[in-house]
Structures are given as structure tokens and as C-alpha cells.
C-alpha distance (Angstrom), angle and dihedral (degrees) to the residues before:
residue distance angle dihedral
M1 . . .
E2 3.78 . .
N3 3.79 98.7 .
N4 3.77 115.3 89.1
I5 3.77 125.5 -145.7
S6 3.78 90.4 -129.8
N7 3.81 88.3 60.7
T8 3.79 91.4 51.7
N9 3.79 118.6 99.6
N10 3.82 106.8 -88.3
N11 3.78 88.7 -123.7
I12 3.77 96.6 55.2
L13 3.79 89.9 175.2
N14 3.80 87.2 73.7
N15 3.81 92.9 52.6
S16 3.82 105.5 111.3
K17 3.81 91.7 -155.1
L18 3.79 91.8 60.5
T19 3.80 116.2 72.9
N20 3.81 101.8 143.1
F21 3.79 121.2 73.1
I22 3.77 138.5 161.8
I23 3.77 114.2 -137.6
N24 3.81 118.9 -152.8
V25 3.81 114.3 179.8
I26 3.76 104.0 -142.3
G27 3.79 137.5 -145.6
P28 3.81 138.8 137.3
H29 3.81 115.1 -37.6
A30 3.81 131.9 -162.6
G31 3.80 92.4 -13.7
C32 3.83 93.9 -51.2
T33 3.78 128.9 112.9
T34 3.79 122.0 -119.4
E35 3.82 89.6 -106.4
D36 3.83 91.6 52.7
N37 3.79 91.6 50.6
F38 3.80 93.1 50.8
K39 3.80 90.2 47.9
T40 3.82 96.2 52.4
K41 3.81 93.0 43.1
T42 3.80 91.4 49.7
E43 3.82 88.9 51.4
D44 3.80 88.9 55.2
I45 3.80 91.5 52.0
V46 3.80 92.8 48.4
N47 3.81 93.6 46.8
Q48 3.81 103.2 32.3
G49 3.81 105.0 18.7
Y50 3.82 95.0 -117.5
T51 3.79 145.2 37.3
Y52 3.81 140.5 -163.3
W53 3.78 122.5 -115.2
V54 3.81 112.7 -163.4
C55 3.79 121.8 -145.0
K56 3.79 135.1 171.0
S57 3.78 115.0 -151.1
R58 3.79 134.9 136.7
A59 3.81 88.1 -141.6
I60 3.82 93.8 62.8
N61 3.79 131.2 72.7
V62 3.80 135.7 151.6
P63 3.86 99.6 -104.2
L64 3.81 91.1 47.0
V65 3.81 93.9 51.9
L66 3.81 92.2 44.4
N67 3.81 90.9 52.1
F68 3.81 91.2 45.3
C69 3.80 95.8 49.1
N70 3.79 93.8 46.4
E71 3.82 89.6 61.7
Q72 3.81 92.8 65.2
K73 3.79 131.9 42.3
E74 3.80 91.5 -129.4
T75 3.77 127.0 18.9
Y76 3.78 123.4 -166.5
I77 3.76 132.8 -159.5
L78 3.81 115.2 -139.2
W79 3.80 121.6 -148.6
P80 3.80 111.8 -156.1
L81 3.77 121.3 173.8
T82 3.76 117.3 -110.4
S83 3.79 115.1 -100.9
S84 3.83 91.4 -126.2
N85 3.79 120.4 99.9
N86 3.79 95.5 -120.8
H87 3.82 93.2 57.9
G88 3.78 95.1 -124.4
I89 3.76 138.2 -42.2
D90 3.78 117.2 -80.0
T91 3.77 119.5 -130.9
V92 3.82 117.6 -107.8
V93 3.78 91.2 -148.3
N94 3.78 124.9 74.5
T95 3.81 110.3 -180.0
K96 3.79 122.0 161.5
A97 3.80 115.1 -126.9
T98 3.81 113.5 -130.6
K99 3.80 101.3 172.9
Y100 3.80 142.9 28.2
H101 3.78 141.8 -169.9
E102 3.79 132.6 -162.6
G103 3.78 96.3 -126.1
D104 3.81 93.9 -75.2
G105 3.81 95.3 95.4
I106 3.80 92.5 -118.9
W107 3.80 104.4 129.2
K108 3.80 121.1 -145.1
P109 3.82 128.2 -175.7
I110 3.80 117.8 -99.1
N111 3.79 116.6 -118.8
N112 3.82 105.8 -92.2
S113 3.80 90.4 -148.5
L114 3.80 90.8 69.1
N115 3.78 120.7 93.1
N116 3.78 113.7 -104.1
T117 3.80 116.0 -65.8
T118 3.79 104.9 -152.7
G119 3.78 142.3 173.8
V120 3.79 143.7 96.6
L121 3.80 99.8 -35.2
P122 2.94 142.0 -108.4
A123 3.78 92.4 39.2
T124 3.78 142.8 149.0
A125 3.80 116.0 -95.5
F126 3.79 129.9 -169.5
V127 3.80 118.3 -136.7
L128 3.81 110.5 -133.4
D129 3.78 133.0 -176.0
Q130 3.81 98.9 -179.3
I131 3.80 137.4 32.8
K132 3.78 127.9 -175.5
V133 3.80 122.6 -170.1
M134 3.78 111.2 -155.6
E135 3.80 122.6 -124.6
N136 3.79 86.8 -155.0
P137 3.82 117.0 28.8
I138 3.80 118.0 -120.0
D139 3.79 116.9 -119.9
M140 3.78 112.5 -126.9
N141 3.80 130.3 -173.0
L142 3.80 113.0 -157.5
S143 3.81 91.8 -155.6
D144 3.82 87.6 71.9
F145 3.81 89.3 68.1
V146 3.79 141.8 54.5
E147 3.78 129.7 -156.5
F148 3.80 121.4 -95.8
S149 3.79 116.0 -145.1
T150 3.78 138.8 159.5
E151 3.81 86.6 -135.6
K152 3.80 106.5 90.4
E153 3.81 96.3 -143.6
K154 3.83 91.4 52.9
N155 3.79 98.7 39.8
G156 3.81 110.0 107.0
V157 3.81 97.9 7.7
P158 3.83 119.4 141.1
V159 3.80 115.0 -84.8
K160 3.78 111.5 -95.8
I161 3.80 118.3 176.3
Q162 3.78 114.2 -159.1
Q163 3.79 141.4 149.0
G164 3.79 109.0 -59.1
K165 3.79 90.5 16.8
S166 3.80 107.1 64.8
T167 3.81 93.4 123.2
M168 3.79 123.4 59.6
C169 3.79 146.0 140.8
I170 3.80 112.6 -99.5
K171 3.80 136.3 -177.0
K172 3.77 133.2 -158.3
V173 3.79 107.6 -97.8
S174 3.82 89.4 -140.0
N175 3.83 88.1 68.9
F176 3.79 102.0 27.5
N177 3.80 127.7 34.8
P178 3.84 109.2 138.0
K179 3.81 93.5 163.0
N180 3.81 93.2 46.8
T181 3.78 91.5 -126.3
T182 3.79 116.2 -171.0
K183 3.79 125.9 -130.0
E184 3.80 88.6 -111.4
E185 3.81 92.7 53.6
R186 3.79 91.5 50.7
E187 3.80 92.7 46.8
N188 3.81 92.2 49.7
A189 3.81 92.2 52.7
M190 3.81 91.9 81.0
K191 3.79 137.5 18.1
S192 3.80 93.0 -139.0
L193 3.80 113.2 43.8
K194 3.78 101.6 161.4
R195 3.79 119.8 86.8
S196 3.79 134.8 176.6
V197 3.79 112.0 -132.0
I198 3.80 106.4 -149.1
A199 3.82 97.7 178.6
Y200 3.77 144.5 -1.8
G201 3.79 137.1 -159.8
R202 3.79 139.4 -161.2
L203 3.77 122.0 -118.7
K204 3.79 119.5 -128.8
E205 3.80 128.1 -159.7
P206 2.99 127.4 -54.8
Y207 3.84 79.1 31.8
C208 3.80 96.6 -164.6
V209 3.83 136.2 29.5
I210 3.78 141.2 168.3
V211 3.80 114.3 -110.5
G212 3.78 123.4 -160.4
S213 3.76 144.9 161.5
D214 3.80 138.5 -135.1
T215 3.79 89.6 -135.6
K216 3.79 129.0 72.1
N217 3.79 120.8 -98.3
T218 3.80 109.4 -85.6
K219 3.77 123.7 -146.9
N220 3.77 127.9 -120.9
T221 3.82 96.9 -119.1
K222 3.79 96.6 -156.4
R223 3.78 93.0 50.3
V224 3.79 93.1 45.2
K225 3.79 90.9 48.8
N226 3.79 90.4 54.0
A227 3.77 89.8 46.3
K228 3.81 90.1 51.7
Q229 3.78 90.8 49.2
K230 3.79 90.1 52.1
E231 3.78 89.7 46.7
S232 3.80 89.3 48.7
K233 3.79 90.7 53.0
K234 3.78 89.9 47.9
G235 3.79 87.7 48.6
N236 3.80 91.8 52.2
V237 3.77 91.9 50.3
K238 3.76 91.1 43.9
G239 3.80 89.9 47.3
S240 3.81 91.7 52.1
V241 3.78 90.9 49.3
N242 3.78 90.8 48.7
E243 3.82 91.6 49.3
N244 3.80 90.7 50.3
M245 3.78 90.3 48.5
K246 3.81 90.2 49.5
E247 3.80 91.9 50.0
E248 3.79 90.7 47.1
K249 3.79 90.8 48.5
K250 3.79 90.6 46.3
S251 3.79 89.8 51.2
K252 3.79 90.8 50.0
N253 3.80 91.1 47.5
T254 3.82 90.7 49.3
K255 3.76 90.3 51.5
C256 3.80 90.3 49.5
I257 3.82 90.2 50.8
D258 3.81 91.2 49.1
D259 3.80 90.9 49.3
N260 3.78 90.5 48.5
E261 3.81 90.9 49.5
I262 3.83 90.7 51.6
D263 3.81 91.1 49.2
S264 3.81 90.4 48.8
N265 3.80 92.8 49.8
N266 3.80 90.6 50.1
L267 3.78 90.9 50.7
I268 3.82 90.9 50.5
K269 3.82 92.1 49.1
N270 3.79 91.7 48.7
E271 3.79 91.3 48.3
R272 3.83 90.5 51.5
K273 3.81 91.4 50.9
R274 3.80 90.7 53.0
N275 3.80 91.0 50.2
T276 3.81 91.3 49.2
K277 3.79 91.0 53.4
């Protein structure tokens, strides 16, 4: 590929030659900030000519990405920030990838000279040879795109980012609209359609791989500790609620017992009166 990302119009969304993109909503990953991740991945590209970018999404797989990237001379991945205030949820697992395969199941060792490729493994990873962090974020409206999928029922549907599906292949609706979706349908797919793209990268053959490890997934202790503390607090609240419910139930049961005792006493008194007569 002769063209360089730095020579591409800063707002690549306005480039008429580019219609296919991969969107990857970004946040902290494996205990690192977004800035740290871009820095280490850029170092890989400078030193080794490529890097791996791990993602976990049910809308992404190796054959799909290969098919998608082969349609266009250059395919770029866009990194918009999440619309939530906390800028994404960090993973609680930080396992180093030691091997990869290109969808054929034949594992090969990962280049040891690369910075650590981490995540919840096995996972899909994009192969990139360029990354550009924007000085000024690019405004993006998701209603201008539809999803690309090899599954017929999903191909051409409005873009809908959700948990477990924050990465997907998308196409400009001006060039691709197989389901004839309307602007209204695309706008109603999500509450928040506008995103700020803070960086983008170029995919390099083989475009997408599966990365894995021979060791078990290891937990990010700090994150897990915080999670346990939150769970503990939830447990305390839940425990208090349960205790109150038990007391309330006990009170109700006591009242029922008292009522039953009164009814029994009345029955005994009435029976005695009958016998006396």
C-alpha cells in the first residue's frame, strides 16, 4: 500500500474513496488508559511495522473482516469515545497473548519484540500498520452508516452499538443500503448517534487474526478488588433488606400465630359451653 494515512484527509469520513470502516468504541483496556494503548501500539508500528489491536465483539470475526477489507484498497478502523461519562468499562482480565492464527486454527508464536498484546483470550485482533491520533476529534453521526454483515438478516441494518457489540463493520449509507433503511429508522436505532472519533488506524494484511495464550486468563487484582468492594457494599445493603424482610415476615407470622391462638381459645370456650348445656 503506497498511500500513507498521514497523507489522507484528516477527516477521512469525507473521503469519497473510503466507504468501508470498522468502528471500535474505545475506553480503558487491561488497566491502561486510551493514551497509553495508542502509545505502545504506535511503538510497535515504528519498531516492527505492525501491531495487534484486540477487540471482543459478537459482530466481528476473521472471515467477515477479510471479506470486508478485500472490497476496498484501504480499510480504516475508527476509534470514537463511548457516549457514557466513564469512557468505557475496563476489562478485569489482563492475559498476555503468546500465539495467533489467521482463522485456520494453525497457531503461530507472536513476535516477542512486540509490546504485550493483552485481553480476555482467545480474542479477535486487528492487524494495523498505521495509527493517527487526532489533534481535533472528528464528528461522526452513526445514522450516516449501516452495518455490514455476512448474515443476510443483519446486513444493512441501522448501526446499534451495545454491550458485547461495540465493534463492527459499517458502510456509508450513501453507497450501501440493501434494506432501504430510512433516515428515521437509522436515527431511532440509538439514543445517542453522535460520536467523537479521537483516532484511526489502517489495517494491514491479514487484517484480522485470533490471538490466544497457553496460560489461563489472569485477573487485574486492583480492578477485582474494587469490584469485590462494590459487591460487598451491595451485599451489605442486600443483607439489610433481607433482615428487614425477615423481621417483617416474622412479625406477620407472629401475628398469624396470635390470631390462630385467639380463634382456638374461642373454639374451646364455645365447645365447653355446649357441653355444659
